[in-house]
ZAMARGU-4260 file (C-alpha; in steps of 0.2 Angstrom, whole numbers, plus 5000, padded with zeros to 4 digits):
<rodrens>
0) 4755/4946/5093 | 4754/4930/5103 | 4764/4921/5089 | 4779/4931/5095 | 4780/4918/5108
5) 4782/4904/5096 | 4799/4896/5099 | 4808/4890/5083 | 4823/4879/5084 | 4837/4892/5084
10) 4854/4890/5076 | 4862/4879/5090 | 4881/4881/5094 | 4885/4863/5099 | 4896/4849/5094
15) 4881/4839/5087 | 4872/4842/5071 | 4855/4851/5072 | 4842/4856/5060 | 4836/4874/5057
20) 4820/4877/5047 | 4816/4894/5040 | 4797/4897/5039 | 4790/4900/5022 | 4804/4893/5012
25) 4811/4876/5006 | 4827/4878/5015 | 4833/4864/5027 | 4849/4869/5035 | 4859/4856/5045
30) 4871/4866/5056 | 4887/4858/5063 | 4900/4866/5074 | 4917/4859/5079 | 4925/4866/5094
35) 4944/4865/5097 | 4953/4872/5112 | 4961/4886/5102 | 4947/4890/5090 | 4929/4888/5085
40) 4922/4886/5068 | 4904/4887/5062 | 4900/4878/5045 | 4883/4881/5038 | 4878/4869/5024
45) 4862/4871/5014 | 4855/4854/5011 | 4840/4859/5001 | 4838/4875/4991 | 4833/4880/4974
50) 4851/4880/4969 | 4866/4868/4972 | 4873/4865/4989 | 4881/4880/4997 | 4894/4880/5010
55) 4898/4896/5020 | 4913/4897/5031 | 4913/4912/5043 | 4929/4920/5051 | 4936/4908/5064
60) 4940/4923/5076 | 4928/4935/5083 | 4932/4954/5082 | 4942/4960/5096 | 4938/4976/5106
65) 4957/4980/5106 | 4971/4981/5094 | 4967/4985/5076 | 4949/4984/5079 | 4948/4996/5093
70) 4931/5003/5088 | 4922/4986/5089 | 4917/4990/5107 | 4908/5005/5101 | 4900/4995/5087
75) 4894/4983/5100 | 4885/4997/5110 | 4877/5004/5094 | 4872/4988/5087 | 4881/4989/5071
80) 4892/4977/5061 | 4909/4973/5067 | 4905/4972/5085 | 4916/4963/5098 | 4909/4948/5107
85) 4902/4953/5123 | 4897/4944/5139 | 4889/4958/5149 | 4870/4954/5148 | 4865/4973/5148
90) 4877/4977/5134 | 4870/4962/5124 | 4852/4968/5126 | 4857/4986/5121 | 4866/4978/5105
95) 4850/4969/5100 | 4840/4986/5102 | 4853/4994/5089 | 4854/5012/5096 | 4861/5018/5080
100) 4844/5016/5072 | 4835/5027/5085 | 4840/5044/5079 | 4829/5045/5063 | 4813/5040/5074
105) 4818/5053/5087 | 4820/5066/5073 | 4804/5061/5065 | 4795/5066/5081 | 4804/5083/5081
110) 4798/5085/5063 | 4780/5081/5067 | 4780/5093/5082 | 4787/5107/5071 | 4774/5103/5057
115) 4760/5105/5070 | 4764/5123/5072 | 4759/5121/5091 | 4775/5116/5099 | 4781/5129/5113
120) 4797/5128/5122 | 4788/5125/5139 | 4793/5112/5151 | 4777/5102/5148 | 4779/5102/5129
125) 4797/5097/5130 | 4793/5083/5142 | 4779/5077/5130 | 4791/5077/5116 | 4804/5067/5126
130) 4791/5054/5131 | 4786/5052/5112 | 4804/5051/5107 | 4807/5037/5120 | 4792/5028/5114
135) 4797/5029/5096 | 4816/5026/5098 | 4822/5015/5112 | 4806/5006/5115 | 4797/5003/5099
140) 4812/5004/5088 | 4821/4993/5100 | 4807/4980/5099 | 4808/4981/5080 | 4826/4977/5080
145) 4826/4964/5093 | 4812/4954/5084 | 4821/4956/5068 | 4836/4949/5075 | 4826/4934/5082
150) 4819/4930/5065 | 4835/4933/5056 | 4846/4922/5067 | 4850/4909/5054 | 4855/4923/5041
155) 4865/4932/5055 | 4874/4915/5058 | 4881/4917/5040 | 4883/4936/5039 | 4889/4940/5057
160) 4889/4924/5068 | 4895/4934/5083 | 4879/4943/5085 | 4871/4939/5102 | 4858/4927/5096
165) 4867/4915/5084 | 4882/4915/5096 | 4872/4910/5110 | 4877/4925/5121 | 4859/4927/5126
170) 4845/4914/5128 | 4829/4912/5118 | 4819/4916/5134 | 4829/4931/5137 | 4826/4937/5119
175) 4807/4934/5120 | 4806/4943/5137 | 4815/4958/5130 | 4803/4958/5115 | 4788/4959/5126
180) 4795/4971/5138 | 4799/4984/5124 | 4783/4981/5115 | 4771/4983/5130 | 4782/4998/5137
185) 4780/5007/5120 | 4761/5004/5119 | 4759/5009/5137 | 4768/5025/5135 | 4758/5029/5119
190) 4742/5027/5129 | 4749/5038/5143 | 4753/5052/5130 | 4735/5051/5123 | 4728/5053/5141
195) 4741/5067/5144 | 4735/5078/5130 | 4717/5073/5132 | 4714/5064/5115 | 4696/5057/5114
200) 4702/5045/5101 | 4719/5037/5106 | 4728/5042/5090 | 4745/5040/5097 | 4741/5022/5104
205) 4734/5017/5087 | 4749/5023/5078 | 4760/5014/5090 | 4750/4998/5088 | 4750/4999/5069
210) 4768/5002/5068 | 4772/4987/5080 | 4761/4976/5069 | 4770/4982/5054 | 4787/4978/5062
215) 4781/4961/5066 | 4775/4956/5049 | 4790/4964/5042 | 4801/4951/5051 | 4790/4936/5055
220) 4783/4923/5044 | 4772/4919/5035 | 4771/4937/5028 | 4789/4942/5032 | 4788/4958/5021
225) 4807/4960/5021 | 4808/4945/5009 | 4800/4956/4996 | 4812/4970/4992 | 4800/4983/4986
230) 4786/4981/4999 | 4798/4977/5013 | 4809/4992/5010 | 4794/5004/5008 | 4787/4998/5024
235) 4803/5001/5033 | 4805/5018/5026 | 4787/5022/5031 | 4790/5016/5048 | 4806/5027/5050
240) 4799/5043/5042 | 4780/5043/5042 | 4775/5035/5059 | 4786/5046/5071 | 4781/5062/5061
245) 4762/5057/5063 | 4765/5054/5082 | 4774/5070/5085 | 4761/5080/5075 | 4746/5071/5083
250) 4754/5075/5100 | 4753/5094/5097 | 4740/5096/5084 | 4730/5087/5071 | 4735/5076/5056
255) 4729/5082/5039 | 4728/5072/5023 | 4741/5083/5014 | 4753/5079/5028 | 4750/5060/5027
260) 4752/5060/5008 | 4768/5071/5009 | 4776/5059/5022 | 4771/5044/5013 | 4780/5051/4998
265) 4795/5055/5008 | 4795/5036/5013 | 4800/5032/4996 | 4817/5041/5001 | 4816/5029/5016
270) 4815/5015/5004 | 4831/5020/4996 | 4839/5021/5013 | 4833/5003/5017 | 4841/4997/5001
275) 4858/5004/5007 | 4856/4991/5022 | 4853/4977/5010 | 4870/4977/5002 | 4879/4971/5018
280) 4868/4955/5019 | 4870/4950/5001 | 4881/4934/5005 | 4868/4928/5018 | 4853/4932/5008
285) 4860/4922/4993 | 4865/4907/5004 | 4847/4907/5012 | 4839/4908/4995 | 4831/4925/4998
290) 4831/4932/4980 | 4820/4947/4984 | 4833/4958/4991 | 4836/4971/4978 | 4855/4969/4977
295) 4852/4950/4975 | 4838/4952/4963 | 4845/4966/4952 | 4863/4965/4955 | 4874/4977/4964
300) 4876/4990/4950 | 4858/4991/4946 | 4852/4991/4964 | 4864/5005/4969 | 4856/5017/4956
305) 4838/5012/4961 | 4844/5016/4979 | 4850/5034/4975 | 4836/5037/4962 | 4823/5034/4976
310) 4832/5045/4988 | 4835/5060/4975 | 4819/5059/4965 | 4808/5059/4981 | 4817/5074/4988
315) 4816/5084/4971 | 4797/5080/4970 | 4795/5086/4988 | 4804/5102/4983 | 4793/5104/4968
320) 4777/5102/4979 | 4784/5115/4992 | 4787/5127/4977 | 4770/5125/4970 | 4763/5128/4987
325) 4770/5146/4986 | 4785/5143/4998 | 4800/5146/4987 | 4813/5149/5001 | 4809/5132/5009
330) 4810/5124/4992 | 4827/5132/4989 | 4833/5127/5006 | 4828/5109/5002 | 4837/5109/4985
335) 4853/5116/4995 | 4852/5100/5006 | 4850/5088/4991 | 4866/5094/4983 | 4879/5087/4996
340) 4869/5071/4996 | 4872/5069/4978 | 4891/5073/4980 | 4893/5060/4994 | 4883/5047/4983
345) 4896/5049/4969 | 4911/5050/4982 | 4906/5034/4992 | 4891/5024/4988 | 4891/5023/4969
350) 4909/5019/4970 | 4907/5004/4981 | 4891/5002/4991 | 4897/4987/5001 | 4913/4995/5007
355) 4907/5013/5009 | 4889/5010/5015 | 4892/5016/5033 | 4903/5031/5028 | 4890/5036/5015
360) 4876/5036/5027 | 4886/5045/5040 | 4890/5059/5027 | 4874/5060/5018 | 4860/5056/5030
365) 4862/5072/5041 | 4857/5082/5025 | 4842/5071/5022 | 4835/5072/5039 | 4838/5091/5039
370) 4828/5092/5023 | 4814/5083/5032 | 4814/5096/5045 | 4813/5110/5031 | 4798/5101/5024
375) 4790/5100/5041 | 4792/5119/5044 | 4786/5122/5026 | 4769/5113/5030 | 4767/5122/5047
380) 4767/5140/5038
</rodrens>
């Protein structure tokens, strides 16, 4: 983990040329910025890539929190695309942690607790669950998102230059400090939970440590798993579905092999969800020479079908598994939750995955996460 402290030359926003190197690639990117009294323009030129020279011009004006883009302030707090520029340091820190990504992890803890069959609506059990949710969501997911933004700052300078790091709204030292505080806070809370429930083997701590390491190699060179479309997206899906489920179940019961296999299978659906997020980064991925992103590697039309196929086939397979386990009502409930997802896929995502990615996720994912809970309840009975 000490390599997190390695300070790489960031994308400088100055009026002098600078050089940004991306580890593990052959890309040398001189960055020049011209500042005029009325506007700022960032020009990023690829000086050495596997293709011809590329020049990317980003919008000259940051989104405004008022007027036609009144939702950008909310976007900023949630950490999603289209956020307004912000000067409040605490809001900037929250944006780096991307609260919009926390709910799946929190829900995973709920599913794990349900799958254990031992959760009771007592003050103590609720308090344990809340601590586990804070560990999985704000702390360790916040760590994951912050370190991902740190190592993606050159790409963000192309896709969304007004994010906190490429815009210079937060310093390098402040970002590194935030990474360490979130990581150590999450690991410390995991260890505390093991002591609280009396684990002889610190299972929750090991899960938190493994997930944190996976997050690091997902974002950081030299491995940088996210550069490999298949491995990176599956690792992301497993982190969002399997790990919080395992933590929630270990908190109240015992992990079993069939649950581990079932949740890893569900992580293939998480792979599909991760692909959805790749469509919004196509421009930056191409400019930086990252050809392993599935929409870049296969094209938009093929990648969108791979995406929905991974989501739907996985859930149908899980429904078949539940049916074979002699639980037809749970299998039928899961099938009932798959149908609206397919409808929204045709209504939004398959029509235009770039334009409707957020609308599709907001419409379809609630049914997917409810299906995960149905699966958890089926395994507990």
